[in-house]
N, C-alpha and C positions, 0 to 999 in steps of 0.2 A: 504494500500500500504506500503510495507517495505521501510525502509530508503534507502537501496541500490538501489532499483528500482527508487525511487524518485530522488535520486542523478543522476542516469544515464539519466533519462528523462530530468532533468534540463540541463545536458551537451549537449544533442542532440536537444533540442527545440530551435527554432530561430524565429525571426520576419521576415516580408517580406516588409521592407522599401526599396523601389527601386527608390527613388527620385534622380534627377540629382545632381551632386556635387555643382552646383551654384543655387540650387532651391530657397533658401531664398533671395539671393542677386537679382536674376532675378525678383522675386516677388516684392521686394522693388523698383527696377528700373521701373517696369511697373506702379505701383501706383503713382510714382513720375511723370512719363510722362502723366498719366491721369490727375493729378492735374494741371500740366502745361497747358495741352490742354483745360481743363475746364475753367481755368482763362482767357485764350486767347479767348475762345468761348464767355464767358459772356462779356468781354471787347469789342469784335467786334460787338456783337448784340446790346449792349448798345450804343456804339459810332455811329453805323449805324442808330439806331433809333433816336438819338438826332440830328445828322447832316443830316438825310435824305438820307443816302447812302445805296442803295439796294445791292451794291457789298459787302460792309462790312457785312450787315445782312445775305446775302446768304452764305458768307464764314464762318460766325459764326455758322450757322446751319449745314454747311458741316462739321465743326469741331466736332459737336455733334455726327454725325454718326461715325466719326473717333474715338472719345472717347468711344463710345458704342462697337466698334469692339475691342478696347484694353481691355475693361472691361471683355470680354470673356476670354482673356488670364490671366488677374489678378485673376478672380474668380476661374479659373481652378487650378492655383497655390495654392490659399487659400484652396480650397476643398481637393486637393491632400495631402496637408500638414496636415490638420486637421483629415483626414480619413486614414492616412498612416498606422496606426496600427489596423484599423477596420478589424476583422477576416472575415467579409463578402467579402472583396476584397482578394480573395485567393492568388493572385499574386501581391498584393499591388496596389497602385494608380499611379504608374509611367507612365502609358499610358494615363492618363487624359490629359496631355499636348498635346499628339498627337491627341486626340479627339478634343481638343480646337483648335489646329492648323488646323485640317480638316475643322471645322466649320468656322474658320477665312478665310480659302482659298476660301470657297463658298461665303462669304461676299465680299472678294476681287474681285472675278469673277463678282459678281453683280455690284460692283462699276465700274469695267472696262466696263461692258455692258451699264450701265447708261451713263458713260462718252462718249462712242462712239455714243450712240443713241442721246443724247443731242447735241453733236457736229455735227452729221449728220443733225439734224433739223436746227441748226444755219447755216450750210453750204447751206441748201436749201433755208432758209429765213434769210438772214443777217440782223442784228439789229445794231443800232448805239452803239458804245462802248465809255465809258468815260475812255480814255486811262490812264491818270495820276492817277486817283483814283484806277483803276483796277490794275495797276502796283504796287502801294503802298500796296494794300491788298496782292498781290502775294508775295511781298518781306517780309512782316510781316509773312505770312504763311510759307515761306521758312526758315526764321530764327528760328521759333518755331520748325519746323520739323528737322532742322539740330541739334539743341540742343537735341531734343528727340532721334534722331538717335545716337548721341554721348553717351547719357545716356544708351541706350539699347545695344550699342556695347560693353560696359564694358571696355573701354580703361583704361589702367593704373592698371588693376586688374590682378592677377594671376588666373589660372584656378582652384585653389584648396582652395578657401575660403569656409567656411560654408558647410563642407562636410556632406552629409547625413550619417547615420550609415550604413556601408556596411557589408555584410556577404558573405563569400565565403565558403559555407557549405561543411564540410568534408575535407577542406584542409587549415585550419588555416587562419590567418589574413594577408592580404597583402596590400601594398599601392595600392590604386585604381586610375588609370589614365583614367578619363572619356573622351571618344572621343566626338567631336562635334556631336550633334544629338538631341538637344532640339527643337522640332518643334514648341513648344509654344512660346518661345522667338523669334524664327525665324519668326513666323507669325506676332508678334507685330512689329518686326523690318521692315518687308516687308510693313506693313500698313503705317508706318512712311515714309519709303523710297518712296513708291508709291505717297504719298502726296507731298513729296519734289520734285519728278520728275514732277508732275503736275504743281507745282509752277514754276519750272525752264522752262518748256515748255511754260507756260503762259507768263512769263516775256519776253522770247525770241520773242514769237509771237506778244505780245502787243507792244514791243519796235519797231519791224520792221513794225508792222501795223500803229503805230503812225507816223513813218518816211515816209512810202511810201503809206499809205492808203490801205494796204492789209487786208481788213476785213476778207477775207477767210482763212488767215493763222492761226488765233486763233482756229476756229473749227477744222481745219486740224490737228493742234498739239494735240487737244483733242482726235482725233481718233487714232493718233500715240501713245499717252500716254495710251489709253485704251487697245491697242494691246499689249504693253509692259507689263502692269499690268496683263493682261489675261495670258500671258506667265509665269509670276511669280506665279500666282495663280495655274496654271496647275502643275508646278514643286512642289509646296507645297502640293497640293492634292495627287500627286503620292507618295511623301516622307512620309507624315502622314498616308495615306491610307495603304501603305505597312507595316508600323509598326502595325496598327490596325488589319491587316489580317495576321500577322506573316509571311510576305514574307521575305526571306533572300535577302538583296539587292545585286545588281551586285557589284563585287569586295570585298564582305565580305569574309574574310579568316578564320573566326572562326571555321566553320564546318571542314575545311581541317586541321586546327591546332589541333582540338580535335582528329581526326583520326590519325594524326601523333604521338600524345602523347600517345594514347591508344594502337594502333594496333602493334602487334609483330607476330612472326611466330605462337605462340600459341593462341593469343588473336585477335579476329576479331569483328568489330562492324557490327551488322546486322540491326540495326535500330537507327537512329539519328534524334532528333528534336532539333533545336536551334531557339530561338525567343527572341526578345527584350521585357523586362518587365519595362524598364524605361531608361532615357538617360544615356548611358554608362553602363547599366546593362543588362545582358543576362541570360536566363535560358536554361538548356539543359537536355534532357532525352536521356540516352545512354544505348543501349542494347548490351551487350558483350557476345559472345559465345566463350568459351575457353576449351582447353583440360585440363588446370590446374586452376580450379576456385579459386579465392581469395575473401576476403571480399570486399564489395563495396568501403569501405574506401581506399583500396589499389589503386583502379583505379581512385578515386577522387584525391588521392595524385599525380598521374601522370599529373593531370590537374592544379596543384597548380600555375604554372607559368602564366596561362591564367587569368589575373586579371579582364577581362571583364565578366567572368562567376561568377555570384552572387548566382545562385541557380542550383545545379546539382543533378540529380537523376540517379543512376546507377542500372541496372538490369543485373545480372550475370547468365548465363545458361551454364551447362556442355555440351560440344560438344558430339554428339551421336557417 
């Protein structure tokens, strides 16, 4: 290979790292929440065993399922980061978060189903409740979940720390402003919020139950919580599933913006494919038919202002 060809190839070669702008920070947050949840889980199971509290032991094991669900998100971040430059992933590993989010949504749906089923059984066959102990457990659970939710929400941080290395092929380097759209961190956040909602409903039901003897209120709140969590699960399933199937979401203006940037009296787009390859990253294949053909780089230049476009392929055909 001549030196000239080698230099030209180095100029045009690029990687396909399409991780979200906050990938590493989100990964750290989730591991921190898992550690917090695991400590509380061990403490509750140990205390429940020592003091003979079934409520504490049950909540401890419940937290273990919660930690397992969060582990899906954490491992997805880890794998996506480690395999980001693996050439076998031809469009990078940016969608792994959406795959994890989809899996987490299914787990969330199962939790909602189990909550509703257990609550229905309790409603059919009421059992005595140790109100003071149960309220104490719910308050501890709520405190842990509120801290976890605060950690996952990223309060006090800007949206642009720890950027992944972004490429806007064929139209130079631009500041990248990632839109919200990381279904992996959203899934982890929903798991924590779902747990917090369960604790709030439990505290309300148990407090009223202890005051008025309404044993039926606790399982009824469980059914309400199950329905709310099922709704969140469905929303996450649709969002993550759409990314996995390359669906252009409602309200997405990028295809229209591409047409507006490219099309003129001479140039017409005859085929356009736009899809998400990672949080805040999109790829596009643009087929242009024109009476005055130019190099693909010319048309890529017209798209330079669209910073969401991280990978663009342009095909130019002379009009017949």
